[in-house]
DOMARFI-796218 format. One record per residue (C-alpha): residue in one letter; x, y negated, z. Coordinates in pm, 1 decimal, padded with zeros to 6 digits. Layout:
<pts>
+------+----------+----------+----------+
: resn :       xx :       yy :       zz :
+------+----------+----------+----------+
:    A :        X :        Y :        Z :
...
+------+----------+----------+----------+
</pts>
This chain:
<pts>
+------+----------+----------+----------+
: resn :       xx :       yy :       zz :
+------+----------+----------+----------+
:    M : -13487.8 : -12078.5 :  17590.5 :
:    A : -13827.7 : -11893.4 :  17577.3 :
:    T : -14119.6 : -12050.4 :  17740.0 :
:    R : -14349.4 : -11882.4 :  17984.0 :
:    D : -14630.8 : -11848.3 :  17730.7 :
:    E : -14411.0 : -11659.2 :  17488.5 :
:    F : -14301.2 : -11419.3 :  17759.9 :
:    G : -14659.2 : -11343.6 :  17853.3 :
:    F : -14746.8 : -11270.3 :  17490.2 :
:    L : -14476.1 : -11006.4 :  17467.5 :
:    V : -14600.3 : -10836.3 :  17783.3 :
:    D : -14957.0 : -10823.2 :  17652.5 :
:    W : -14843.5 : -10676.4 :  17319.1 :
:    Q : -14656.7 : -10393.7 :  17487.1 :
:    E : -14953.5 : -10311.4 :  17707.1 :
:    D : -15182.5 : -10299.1 :  17402.4 :
:    A : -14944.0 : -10059.1 :  17226.7 :
:    V : -14943.1 : -09826.9 :  17529.6 :
:    R : -15322.6 : -09824.1 :  17543.3 :
:    V : -15348.0 : -09741.8 :  17172.0 :
:    R : -15111.2 : -09445.8 :  17206.4 :
:    R : -15298.8 : -09317.4 :  17508.9 :
:    R : -15631.4 : -09345.9 :  17328.9 :
:    E : -15492.6 : -09156.1 :  17028.8 :
:    S : -15360.6 : -08880.3 :  17254.0 :
:    L : -15696.2 : -08843.5 :  17426.9 :
:    M : -15876.9 : -08823.3 :  17092.7 :
:    A : -15634.5 : -08560.8 :  16960.4 :
:    A : -15671.5 : -08353.5 :  17277.3 :
:    G : -16050.9 : -08375.8 :  17253.5 :
:    V : -16053.9 : -08264.8 :  16890.7 :
:    L : -15823.1 : -07970.4 :  16972.7 :
:    H : -16036.4 : -07850.2 :  17260.5 :
:    L : -16351.5 : -07886.3 :  17054.3 :
:    G : -16196.9 : -07671.2 :  16778.4 :
:    L : -16097.7 : -07402.9 :  17026.1 :
:    L : -16447.6 : -07400.3 :  17168.9 :
:    L : -16604.3 : -07359.2 :  16825.6 :
:    L : -16361.4 : -07078.7 :  16741.1 :
:    A : -16453.0 : -06895.7 :  17059.9 :
:    I : -16823.3 : -06926.4 :  16980.3 :
:    V : -16794.3 : -06817.6 :  16616.0 :
:    S : -16547.3 : -06525.3 :  16667.7 :
:    P : -16621.6 : -06352.8 :  16996.7 :
:    A : -16426.0 : -06043.1 :  16889.2 :
:    I : -16100.3 : -06223.1 :  16944.3 :
:    F : -16152.5 : -06230.6 :  17317.2 :
:    A : -16359.6 : -05911.3 :  17342.4 :
:    A : -16217.3 : -05600.1 :  17504.2 :
:    P : -16111.8 : -05320.3 :  17260.1 :
:    K : -16359.4 : -05033.3 :  17215.5 :
:    V : -16257.3 : -04679.7 :  17293.8 :
:    V : -16299.6 : -04445.2 :  16990.9 :
:    R : -16350.9 : -04081.4 :  17071.4 :
:    L : -16226.2 : -03828.0 :  16811.3 :
:    I : -16453.9 : -03529.4 :  16755.5 :
:    P : -16280.6 : -03224.8 :  16602.0 :
:    V : -16450.0 : -03107.5 :  16282.1 :
:    E : -16438.0 : -02742.4 :  16179.0 :
:    P : -16292.5 : -02684.4 :  15830.3 :
:    R : -16555.1 : -02596.9 :  15573.1 :
:    E : -16524.8 : -02299.9 :  15341.7 :
:    L : -16517.4 : -02401.3 :  14977.7 :
:    T : -16655.0 : -02172.6 :  14706.3 :
:    I : -16569.0 : -02226.5 :  14341.9 :
:    L : -16872.1 : -02180.3 :  14122.2 :
:    T : -16807.9 : -02064.3 :  13766.2 :
:    L : -17057.6 : -02051.4 :  13486.2 :
:    P : -17134.6 : -01719.8 :  13317.8 :
:    P : -16957.6 : -01660.2 :  12985.8 :
:    D : -17271.0 : -01721.7 :  12780.7 :
:    L : -17316.2 : -02069.9 :  12936.3 :
:    N : -16953.5 : -02181.0 :  12912.6 :
:    P : -16894.9 : -02426.0 :  12630.1 :
:    K : -16717.1 : -02255.7 :  12344.9 :
:    P : -16383.7 : -02406.4 :  12245.6 :
:    K : -16385.1 : -02580.4 :  11916.1 :
:    E : -16215.8 : -02377.5 :  11648.2 :
:    P : -15974.5 : -02558.1 :  11419.7 :
:    A : -16115.1 : -02640.3 :  11081.1 :
:    L : -16014.5 : -02395.9 :  10808.6 :
:    T : -15835.9 : -02509.6 :  10499.4 :
:    P : -15991.5 : -02434.6 :  10158.1 :
:    D : -15730.9 : -02162.7 :  10096.2 :
:    E : -15811.7 : -01992.2 :  10427.5 :
:    R : -16184.3 : -02005.7 :  10355.9 :
:    E : -16132.9 : -01851.1 :  10014.4 :
:    Q : -15916.0 : -01576.6 :  10164.6 :
:    M : -16174.4 : -01496.7 :  10434.8 :
:    A : -16454.3 : -01486.5 :  10179.1 :
:    R : -16248.3 : -01250.9 :  09964.3 :
:    R : -16183.9 : -01017.3 :  10257.8 :
:    R : -16550.7 : -01010.2 :  10350.0 :
:    S : -16646.6 : -00926.7 :  09993.8 :
:    L : -16394.2 : -00640.5 :  09986.3 :
:    T : -16467.5 : -00498.3 :  10330.9 :
:    I : -16740.1 : -00236.6 :  10359.1 :
:    G : -16937.4 : -00226.0 :  10681.7 :
:    P : -17099.4 :  00083.9 :  10835.7 :
:    R : -17436.5 :  00007.9 :  10680.7 :
:    E : -17287.2 : -00040.5 :  10335.1 :
:    L : -17098.2 :  00286.7 :  10373.7 :
:    E : -17420.7 :  00469.2 :  10454.4 :
:    A : -17568.5 :  00322.4 :  10138.7 :
:    V : -17280.8 :  00421.4 :  09908.6 :
:    I : -17183.3 :  00757.4 :  10062.2 :
:    P : -17404.4 :  01027.2 :  09915.6 :
:    P : -17611.0 :  01208.1 :  10178.4 :
:    A : -17526.4 :  01565.1 :  10264.8 :
:    K : -17691.2 :  01798.9 :  10020.9 :
:    P : -17918.3 :  02069.1 :  10163.2 :
:    S : -17782.0 :  02417.5 :  10156.7 :
:    E : -17852.8 :  02580.8 :  09824.9 :
:    P : -17803.0 :  02938.3 :  09708.1 :
:    S : -17438.1 :  02992.2 :  09620.3 :
:    D : -17376.7 :  02989.8 :  09246.1 :
:    R : -17169.5 :  03307.9 :  09248.7 :
:    I : -17172.0 :  03630.6 :  09049.3 :
:    V : -17136.8 :  03955.2 :  09246.3 :
:    I : -16980.0 :  04246.3 :  09062.9 :
:    N : -17063.3 :  04601.0 :  09168.4 :
:    P : -16787.7 :  04860.2 :  09195.4 :
:    G : -16894.8 :  05001.2 :  08862.7 :
:    G : -16823.9 :  04671.0 :  08686.2 :
:    V : -17186.1 :  04585.4 :  08604.2 :
:    P : -17299.8 :  04250.4 :  08745.9 :
:    A : -17578.4 :  04278.7 :  09000.0 :
:    P : -17887.8 :  04076.1 :  08921.4 :
:    S : -17917.8 :  03768.0 :  09141.9 :
:    P : -18231.4 :  03766.9 :  09360.8 :
:    T : -18493.1 :  03523.8 :  09239.4 :
:    P : -18803.9 :  03428.4 :  09434.8 :
:    G : -19118.2 :  03547.9 :  09271.2 :
:    G : -19370.5 :  03307.0 :  09129.4 :
:    E : -19122.6 :  03025.8 :  09046.3 :
:    P : -19164.2 :  02854.9 :  08709.6 :
:    G : -18898.2 :  02934.5 :  08453.3 :
:    T : -18815.6 :  03277.8 :  08602.4 :
:    P : -18717.6 :  03519.6 :  08322.3 :
:    R : -18948.2 :  03814.7 :  08292.7 :
:    G : -18962.4 :  04120.5 :  08073.0 :
:    G : -18730.7 :  04093.1 :  07772.1 :
:    D : -18577.5 :  03767.2 :  07901.6 :
:    K : -18407.6 :  03959.6 :  08182.4 :
:    G : -18219.0 :  04171.4 :  07930.7 :
:    A : -18097.4 :  03861.5 :  07746.2 :
:    L : -17980.2 :  03705.1 :  08072.4 :
:    A : -17791.0 :  04021.1 :  08166.8 :
:    Q : -17618.7 :  04022.5 :  07826.0 :
:    K : -17505.4 :  03660.1 :  07876.4 :
:    E : -17361.9 :  03743.2 :  08219.8 :
:    V : -17176.8 :  04045.0 :  08081.0 :
:    A : -17034.5 :  03832.9 :  07798.1 :
:    R : -16918.5 :  03571.9 :  08051.1 :
:    L : -16727.4 :  03837.3 :  08244.9 :
:    E : -16567.3 :  04012.0 :  07947.0 :
:    D : -16221.9 :  03872.2 :  08021.7 :
:    L : -16233.3 :  03944.4 :  08397.0 :
:    P : -16046.8 :  04252.9 :  08525.4 :
:    Q : -16281.1 :  04532.4 :  08627.2 :
:    R : -16238.3 :  04681.8 :  08972.8 :
:    S : -16217.3 :  05053.5 :  09012.0 :
:    G : -16504.7 :  05229.1 :  09181.1 :
:    G : -16510.9 :  05288.5 :  09553.3 :
:    G : -16386.3 :  04941.2 :  09650.7 :
:    P : -16571.7 :  04645.8 :  09803.1 :
:    K : -16768.8 :  04404.8 :  09590.6 :
:    L : -16576.3 :  04120.7 :  09424.4 :
:    D : -16719.8 :  03771.8 :  09489.5 :
:    L : -16609.1 :  03528.3 :  09216.4 :
:    P : -16706.6 :  03157.1 :  09219.5 :
:    M : -16819.4 :  02987.7 :  08901.0 :
:    S : -16553.1 :  02765.9 :  08743.5 :
:    S : -16601.0 :  02392.5 :  08683.9 :
:    P : -16393.7 :  02116.8 :  08515.1 :
:    G : -16318.4 :  01949.4 :  08849.5 :
:    R : -16198.7 :  02275.1 :  09002.9 :
:    T : -15985.6 :  02349.1 :  08696.6 :
:    I : -15808.8 :  02012.6 :  08741.6 :
:    E : -15751.7 :  02076.9 :  09112.4 :
:    E : -15613.7 :  02426.1 :  09051.5 :
:    G : -15374.0 :  02283.0 :  08792.6 :
:    L : -15256.3 :  02024.3 :  09044.5 :
:    R : -15198.5 :  02291.8 :  09307.5 :
:    R : -14996.4 :  02501.1 :  09063.5 :
:    G : -14785.6 :  02193.2 :  08986.9 :
:    Q : -14725.8 :  02135.0 :  09358.5 :
:    G : -14585.8 :  02484.6 :  09419.0 :
:    G : -14877.1 :  02707.2 :  09517.2 :
:    P : -15255.3 :  02726.4 :  09549.8 :
:    G : -15361.9 :  02518.7 :  09845.2 :
:    G : -15025.0 :  02537.2 :  10020.0 :
:    P : -14731.9 :  02303.3 :  10068.5 :
:    P : -14482.4 :  02247.0 :  09786.8 :
:    G : -14177.0 :  02463.8 :  09749.5 :
:    G : -14352.0 :  02786.2 :  09850.2 :
:    E : -14301.6 :  02734.1 :  10225.2 :
:    A : -14453.7 :  03018.3 :  10424.6 :
:    G : -14592.3 :  02945.3 :  10770.1 :
:    P : -14698.6 :  03180.3 :  11048.9 :
:    V : -15023.6 :  03236.0 :  10854.4 :
:    Q : -15120.6 :  03172.8 :  10494.6 :
:    P : -15232.6 :  02805.2 :  10518.0 :
:    N : -15492.2 :  02649.0 :  10291.0 :
:    F : -15465.3 :  02270.6 :  10256.6 :
:    D : -15692.6 :  02115.1 :  09994.3 :
:    T : -15773.6 :  01762.4 :  09880.7 :
:    P : -16049.3 :  01755.7 :  09617.6 :
:    L : -16047.3 :  01495.1 :  09344.1 :
:    P : -16140.6 :  01162.7 :  09513.7 :
:    Q : -16486.5 :  01020.4 :  09457.6 :
:    I : -16547.1 :  00665.4 :  09332.4 :
:    L : -16819.6 :  00500.1 :  09541.5 :
:    S : -16832.9 :  00175.6 :  09341.1 :
:    D : -16927.3 :  00083.2 :  08984.0 :
:    T : -16672.0 :  00207.6 :  08729.2 :
:    R : -16799.0 : -00027.2 :  08453.2 :
:    G : -16797.4 :  00267.1 :  08212.9 :
:    V : -16421.2 :  00330.3 :  08248.1 :
:    D : -16286.1 :  00686.9 :  08275.1 :
:    F : -16074.0 :  00694.1 :  08592.4 :
:    T : -15983.8 :  01065.3 :  08572.7 :
:    P : -15612.8 :  01014.3 :  08476.9 :
:    Y : -15579.0 :  00742.5 :  08740.7 :
:    L : -15740.2 :  00959.9 :  09010.1 :
:    I : -15516.9 :  01256.9 :  08924.4 :
:    R : -15210.2 :  01035.0 :  08962.6 :
:    L : -15334.9 :  00908.1 :  09301.1 :
:    L : -15421.1 :  01259.9 :  09415.6 :
:    R : -15071.1 :  01387.0 :  09340.0 :
:    E : -14906.1 :  01107.8 :  09536.1 :
:    V : -15140.9 :  01127.8 :  09836.2 :
:    R : -15120.9 :  01507.4 :  09846.9 :
:    R : -14738.9 :  01495.8 :  09840.4 :
:    N : -14739.4 :  01253.8 :  10135.5 :
:    W : -14996.5 :  01463.2 :  10322.2 :
:    Y : -14801.8 :  01789.0 :  10289.4 :
:    A : -14499.1 :  01618.7 :  10445.8 :
:    V : -14681.8 :  01533.3 :  10771.2 :
:    I : -14927.2 :  01824.0 :  10819.0 :
:    P : -14912.6 :  01925.9 :  11188.4 :
:    E : -14783.2 :  02266.3 :  11293.8 :
:    S : -15119.0 :  02361.3 :  11444.2 :
:    A : -15275.9 :  02348.1 :  11097.1 :
:    R : -15007.8 :  02585.0 :  10966.4 :
:    W : -15124.3 :  02830.4 :  11232.6 :
:    G : -15478.3 :  02816.2 :  11097.5 :
:    E : -15644.8 :  02520.6 :  11273.8 :
:    Q : -15940.9 :  02399.0 :  11068.7 :
:    G : -16067.6 :  02045.7 :  11012.5 :
:    R : -16222.7 :  01809.6 :  10759.4 :
:    V : -16136.2 :  01438.1 :  10734.6 :
:    V : -16316.7 :  01191.3 :  10505.1 :
:    I : -16149.5 :  00853.1 :  10444.3 :
:    V : -16283.3 :  00554.6 :  10248.9 :
:    F : -16074.6 :  00259.3 :  10129.0 :
:    T : -16066.3 : -00009.1 :  09858.6 :
:    I : -15804.0 : -00052.9 :  09585.9 :
:    L : -15770.8 : -00401.2 :  09438.4 :
:    K : -15691.9 : -00481.9 :  09077.4 :
:    D : -15316.2 : -00490.2 :  09144.9 :
:    G : -15320.5 : -00162.7 :  09342.1 :
:    A : -15309.0 : -00320.4 :  09688.7 :
:    V : -15532.8 : -00208.6 :  09976.4 :
:    P : -15706.7 : -00478.7 :  10187.2 :
:    L : -15599.4 : -00536.7 :  10546.0 :
:    G : -15767.8 : -00305.7 :  10797.0 :
:    Q : -15810.1 : -00016.1 :  10556.2 :
:    P : -15823.0 :  00283.6 :  10505.2 :
:    T : -16107.7 :  00381.7 :  10738.8 :
:    V : -16203.0 :  00725.6 :  10870.2 :
:    V : -16577.0 :  00765.8 :  10805.9 :
:    R : -16596.8 :  01133.1 :  10906.8 :
:    S : -16345.0 :  01251.4 :  11161.9 :
:    S : -16233.6 :  01606.8 :  11220.6 :
:    G : -16273.2 :  01551.0 :  11592.2 :
:    R : -15897.1 :  01589.5 :  11643.3 :
:    S : -15668.4 :  01289.6 :  11624.5 :
:    H : -15365.7 :  01501.4 :  11528.6 :
:    L : -15553.4 :  01601.6 :  11210.8 :
:    D : -15690.3 :  01253.8 :  11133.4 :
:    R : -15356.1 :  01074.4 :  11163.7 :
:    P : -15172.6 :  01270.8 :  10888.9 :
:    A : -15457.9 :  01199.8 :  10645.4 :
:    L : -15440.0 :  00826.5 :  10718.7 :
:    A : -15060.2 :  00831.5 :  10695.3 :
:    A : -15075.6 :  01001.5 :  10355.1 :
:    I : -15280.4 :  00713.9 :  10210.9 :
:    R : -15083.8 :  00437.8 :  10382.6 :
:    A : -14752.7 :  00583.5 :  10262.9 :
:    G : -14870.0 :  00556.5 :  09902.2 :
:    Q : -14947.7 :  00184.3 :  09921.8 :
:    P : -14939.9 : -00010.7 :  09704.3 :
:    F : -15099.4 :  00219.4 :  09449.1 :
:    P : -15064.1 :  00179.1 :  09071.4 :
:    P : -15270.9 : -00107.1 :  08925.2 :
:    L : -15620.6 : -00023.0 :  08806.4 :
:    P : -15666.4 :  00055.7 :  08435.8 :
:    A : -15641.8 : -00251.3 :  08214.3 :
:    E : -15980.1 : -00183.3 :  08053.7 :
:    F : -16152.9 : -00204.0 :  08393.2 :
:    T : -16311.9 : -00550.1 :  08427.3 :
:    G : -16400.8 : -00528.3 :  08796.7 :
:    D : -16203.8 : -00659.6 :  09093.0 :
:    N : -16172.3 : -00334.4 :  09290.7 :
:    I : -16290.7 :  00022.5 :  09333.0 :
:    V : -16395.4 :  00206.5 :  09649.1 :
:    L : -16257.0 :  00560.0 :  09684.7 :
:    Q : -16343.6 :  00846.6 :  09915.0 :
:    F : -16071.0 :  01100.9 :  09992.7 :
:    T : -16149.9 :  01433.6 :  10161.7 :
:    F : -15877.5 :  01633.3 :  10340.2 :
:    L : -15950.6 :  02000.0 :  10418.2 :
:    Y : -15743.5 :  02196.1 :  10667.5 :
:    N : -15788.8 :  02570.6 :  10607.0 :
:    L : -16139.6 :  02518.9 :  10467.4 :
:    P : -16280.5 :  02602.3 :  10122.5 :
:    L : -16330.5 :  02330.0 :  09863.5 :
:    N : -16708.2 :  02367.5 :  09875.9 :
:    Y : -16718.7 :  02310.7 :  10252.3 :
:    D : -16973.7 :  02038.2 :  10329.3 :
:    G : -16926.4 :  02011.9 :  10706.0 :
:    Q : -17249.1 :  02190.6 :  10802.7 :
+------+----------+----------+----------+
</pts>
């Protein structure tokens, strides 16, 4: 049976345990309140009243897109050319003739000179051509008789006109004109379309022998040019407009290049002297384009190409120079 002292010890132990728990509770409550107080001091916004934000309407702004002028815009990078493309471009540039080069190779218009013609009087005796006095080399005295005899001998084979008629004006013959007249006879008539077609008026369509504007390297191109002239003239007669058959006049000068194999570079032929009427220029261009590719250049020619000038005359004489 427990003694009184033991019972008192148990009571004291329980009281001590209660005091310890109470003290711990007070300390925990103090620490919690102290933390809340510090939080309130450090962060006053937690307990502050919310601020009222006023919205101010803003007017929309007009936006303007600024663009740089074309000369200040950066140019796009062009793709690099392959060696084959560079060689092809260089070849085209070497074969293409610019306006300045054309002015250098095209012969300038010759000043008007006295016509080299012989006028026959109705009586059949050639009239002496007027010569300005004082010029060196002018025949005088007995030389005039010798000159008259030469002119009479030159006209021995010409038919004499009977008296009372108008004077007969005959042009002097030349090798180039002889070739052209032979070509016209082979095409079916002098200066007219093949087959003897007769239009509303007597048309006169001429294409003189083309001129070579480049170096021939000493090669005679006459047979080659005659062959080209026949083909181009045949194509031209097929597309001559109806207005030219009624007598419309015009002169078209075209320049183009023929390569060694007979091909014509891209972008050619070119009209260097227009007639002023597109319906006369187009048939001349079509006549050359229809003949492409042309026959290869002569084998003895060592160059790479030749530059030709074709002249198309609508109802104009062969000696017409455009003045």
